Each structure stands twice: as C-alpha cells, then as structure tokens.
N, CA, C and O of each residue as an XYZ file, in Angstrom:
296
protein
N     334.746      3.982    153.766
C     335.026      2.956    152.769
C     336.466      2.493    152.949
O     337.395      3.300    152.905
N     336.645      1.215    153.149
C     337.973      0.628    153.238
C     338.372      0.153    151.843
O     337.920     -0.896    151.385
N     339.201      0.913    151.186
C     339.581      0.617    149.800
C     340.750     -0.356    149.688
O     341.095     -0.766    148.580
N     341.354     -0.727    150.783
C     342.589     -1.517    150.751
C     342.427     -2.885    150.090
O     343.407     -3.429    149.581
N     341.254     -3.443    150.081
C     341.035     -4.729    149.414
C     340.609     -4.560    147.961
O     340.485     -5.546    147.233
N     340.385     -3.332    147.538
C     339.915     -3.069    146.170
C     341.007     -2.437    145.318
O     341.215     -2.848    144.176
N     341.702     -1.450    145.854
C     342.743     -0.754    145.103
C     344.050     -1.528    145.244
O     344.511     -1.789    146.355
N     344.637     -1.891    144.113
C     345.866     -2.685    144.119
C     346.986     -1.928    143.420
O     346.749     -1.115    142.526
N     348.204     -2.214    143.846
C     349.397     -1.633    143.228
C     350.293     -2.779    142.769
O     350.764     -3.573    143.583
N     350.523     -2.856    141.468
C     351.389     -3.886    140.909
C     352.402     -3.203    140.002
O     352.017     -2.547    139.034
N     353.700     -3.347    140.300
C     354.738     -2.639    139.546
C     354.647     -2.817    138.026
O     354.913     -1.864    137.294
N     354.288     -3.980    137.539
C     354.271     -4.221    136.103
C     352.963     -3.901    135.410
O     352.850     -4.085    134.198
N     351.982     -3.429    136.143
C     350.668     -3.168    135.553
C     350.383     -1.676    135.533
O     350.412     -1.017    136.572
N     350.109     -1.150    134.357
C     349.778      0.272    134.164
C     350.810      1.184    134.834
O     350.463      2.202    135.433
N     352.068      0.803    134.723
C     353.147      1.631    135.247
C     353.161      1.738    136.760
O     353.707      2.693    137.312
N     352.562      0.761    137.439
C     352.547      0.783    138.897
C     351.502      1.698    139.495
O     351.493      1.929    140.704
N     350.616      2.223    138.655
C     349.560      3.104    139.156
C     348.517      2.278    139.901
O     348.356      1.089    139.626
N     347.809      2.898    140.842
C     346.787      2.169    141.586
C     345.638      1.752    140.659
O     345.063      2.570    139.941
N     345.327      0.456    140.698
C     344.283     -0.116    139.836
C     343.161     -0.688    140.693
O     343.288     -0.820    141.910
N     342.081     -1.017    140.039
C     340.929     -1.598    140.706
C     341.001     -3.116    140.601
O     340.984     -3.672    139.502
N     341.081     -3.779    141.748
C     341.062     -5.242    141.870
C     341.996     -5.943    140.895
O     341.659     -7.013    140.387
N     343.142     -5.374    140.628
C     344.109     -6.007    139.735
C     343.762     -5.890    138.265
O     344.485     -6.406    137.414
N     342.665     -5.217    137.958
C     342.282     -4.985    136.562
C     343.169     -3.895    135.979
O     343.969     -3.289    136.693
N     343.031     -3.653    134.713
C     343.831     -2.621    134.062
C     343.117     -1.262    134.055
O     343.419     -0.402    133.228
N     342.194     -1.082    134.958
C     341.486      0.188    135.128
C     342.089      0.872    136.342
O     342.088      0.319    137.442
N     342.607      2.087    136.136
C     343.251      2.802    137.234
C     342.268      3.692    137.990
O     341.188      4.024    137.500
N     342.673      4.057    139.178
C     341.914      5.036    139.955
C     341.784      6.315    139.136
O     340.717      6.927    139.092
N     342.875      6.713    138.491
C     342.862      7.920    137.667
C     341.804      7.829    136.574
O     341.099      8.805    136.319
N     341.681      6.664    135.918
C     340.682      6.492    134.858
C     339.285      6.815    135.386
O     338.542      7.587    134.779
N     338.941      6.216    136.518
C     337.606      6.416    137.083
C     337.409      7.871    137.502
O     336.357      8.452    137.234
N     338.400      8.459    138.152
C     338.276      9.863    138.561
C     338.144     10.775    137.354
O     337.405     11.759    137.390
N     338.860     10.448    136.286
C     338.786     11.236    135.058
C     337.391     11.153    134.443
O     336.862     12.163    133.978
N     336.788      9.963    134.433
C     335.418      9.813    133.914
C     334.443     10.636    134.738
O     333.575     11.314    134.189
N     334.588     10.577    136.054
C     333.696     11.357    136.922
C     333.888     12.848    136.705
O     332.913     13.596    136.639
N     335.134     13.289    136.594
C     335.428     14.713    136.382
C     334.909     15.199    135.033
O     334.578     16.374    134.872
N     334.843     14.292    134.073
C     334.341     14.651    132.744
C     332.812     14.714    132.708
O     332.225     15.102    131.699
N     332.178     14.334    133.810
C     330.733     14.451    133.884
C     329.968     13.134    133.807
O     328.738     13.127    133.867
N     330.686     12.021    133.675
C     329.984     10.735    133.665
C     329.422     10.467    135.054
O     330.042     10.805    136.062
N     328.260      9.865    135.097
C     327.680      9.466    136.372
C     328.185      8.071    136.731
O     328.722      7.347    135.893
N     328.002      7.725    137.974
C     328.356      6.377    138.409
C     327.625      5.342    137.566
O     328.210      4.337    137.162
N     326.353      5.589    137.302
C     325.555      4.653    136.514
C     326.109      4.491    135.097
O     326.132      3.384    134.559
N     326.554      5.589    134.499
C     327.126      5.513    133.149
C     328.427      4.706    133.148
O     328.665      3.908    132.241
N     329.254      4.913    134.150
C     330.507      4.160    134.246
C     330.206      2.676    134.401
O     330.830      1.838    133.750
N     329.247      2.355    135.263
C     328.894      0.955    135.486
C     328.305      0.310    134.235
O     328.501     -0.883    134.007
N     327.587      1.085    133.423
C     327.049      0.557    132.165
C     328.164      0.314    131.153
O     328.162     -0.703    130.459
N     329.106      1.234    131.067
C     330.203      1.111    130.100
C     331.219      0.043    130.500
O     331.840     -0.581    129.640
N     331.385     -0.162    131.789
C     332.366     -1.121    132.306
C     331.632     -2.083    133.234
O     331.642     -1.908    134.453
N     331.006     -3.087    132.661
C     330.135     -3.973    133.437
C     330.880     -4.815    134.470
O     330.249     -5.445    135.319
N     332.200     -4.834    134.412
C     332.989     -5.580    135.390
C     333.321     -4.741    136.617
O     333.896     -5.256    137.576
N     332.969     -3.457    136.603
C     333.165     -2.598    137.774
C     331.910     -2.604    138.632
O     330.809     -2.863    138.146
N     332.092     -2.314    139.909
C     330.967     -2.248    140.837
C     330.900     -0.849    141.454
O     331.838     -0.059    141.350
N     329.796     -0.575    142.080
C     329.636      0.703    142.783
C     330.720      0.837    143.863
O     331.264      1.922    144.063
N     331.029     -0.257    144.550
C     332.086     -0.219    145.567
C     333.444      0.109    144.958
O     334.264      0.760    145.606
N     333.699     -0.328    143.725
C     334.952      0.018    143.049
C     335.065      1.530    142.885
O     336.119      2.115    143.137
N     333.983      2.147    142.466
C     333.986      3.606    142.253
C     334.140      4.336    143.581
O     334.894      5.305    143.676
N     333.433      3.878    144.599
C     333.574      4.490    145.928
C     334.986      4.312    146.462
O     335.511      5.204    147.129
N     335.604      3.180    146.181
C     336.983      2.945    146.616
C     337.934      3.927    145.944
O     338.876      4.404    146.577
N     337.703      4.233    144.675
C     338.539      5.221    143.972
C     338.421      6.586    144.626
O     339.421      7.280    144.814
N     337.208      6.970    144.970
C     337.006      8.257    145.640
C     337.666      8.269    147.013
O     338.306      9.254    147.382
N     337.520      7.199    147.763
C     338.130      7.124    149.092
C     339.653      7.155    148.985
O     340.318      7.792    149.802
N     340.204      6.478    147.991
C     341.656      6.481    147.776
C     342.141      7.905    147.486
O     343.153      8.348    148.029
N     341.407      8.612    146.626
C     341.794      9.980    146.273
C     341.723     10.903    147.488
O     342.599     11.747    147.679
N     340.700     10.748    148.295
C     340.577     11.562    149.507
C     341.733     11.280    150.458
O     342.312     12.198    151.040
N     342.057     10.007    150.606
C     343.152      9.636    151.499
C     344.477     10.203    151.010
O     345.267     10.699    151.813
N     344.730     10.138    149.727
C     345.973     10.706    149.172
C     346.014     12.215    149.374
O     347.053     12.774    149.724
N     344.905     12.855    149.156
C     344.837     14.318    149.325
C     345.088     14.691    150.783
O     345.774     15.671    151.072
N     344.538     13.918    151.679
C     344.691     14.181    153.108
C     346.150     14.069    153.531
O     346.583     14.780    154.438
N     346.907     13.198    152.896
C     348.293     12.969    153.296
C     349.316     13.671    152.419
O     350.518     13.445    152.561
N     348.855     14.504    151.531
C     349.762     15.189    150.635
C     350.523     16.285    151.375
O     349.940     17.076    152.118
N     351.806     16.314    151.162
C     352.667     17.321    151.790
C     352.691     18.563    150.911
O     352.942     18.478    149.709
N     352.433     19.694    151.505
C     352.464     20.957    150.774
C     353.657     21.763    151.271
O     353.805     21.997    152.470
N     354.499     22.182    150.343
C     355.677     22.974    150.678
C     355.488     24.365    150.059
O     355.321     24.493    148.846
N     355.515     25.379    150.882
C     355.407     26.748    150.392
C     356.779     27.239    149.949
O     357.753     27.153    150.697
N     356.842     27.742    148.750
C     358.132     28.225    148.231
C     358.297     29.697    148.521
O     359.317     30.286    148.163
C-alpha cells in the first residue's frame, strides 16, 4: 500500500500529526479505534467519508514508522 497520497502532514492541522487526506482524522485516531476492537466495517459506518484504502494507509504508515524506529539500549 502506497500511503503517500493518502496520509498528509500539515503543521497547522491537529498539531502536525499525520492525517487522512487532509481531513481532521489522524492516523492515531484510526489505529486507536482498531486497537479498541472496532472493525474496519464499523469505522467505515461511523465515518462515511473514510474509505477502506484510508484505513489500510494508516496501517501501512504505522508499519513503516515502526520499521524505521531507532531503538537505543540504555
């Protein structure tokens, strides 16, 4: 999934957090809903302006960030 056209970063929107297509819904919001047990279908029903690709883009973004995270052992 190429999330680069879906996930946007705007300094003045939601504190510069990564959002979906310039909307005020953050990647964190979607990941939090999924972690709380909501299904993709439930998210899409509650937020009719989101698409399945938006949710997949959030997951791909999170995987990419995790892959590039620097771990320092203390």
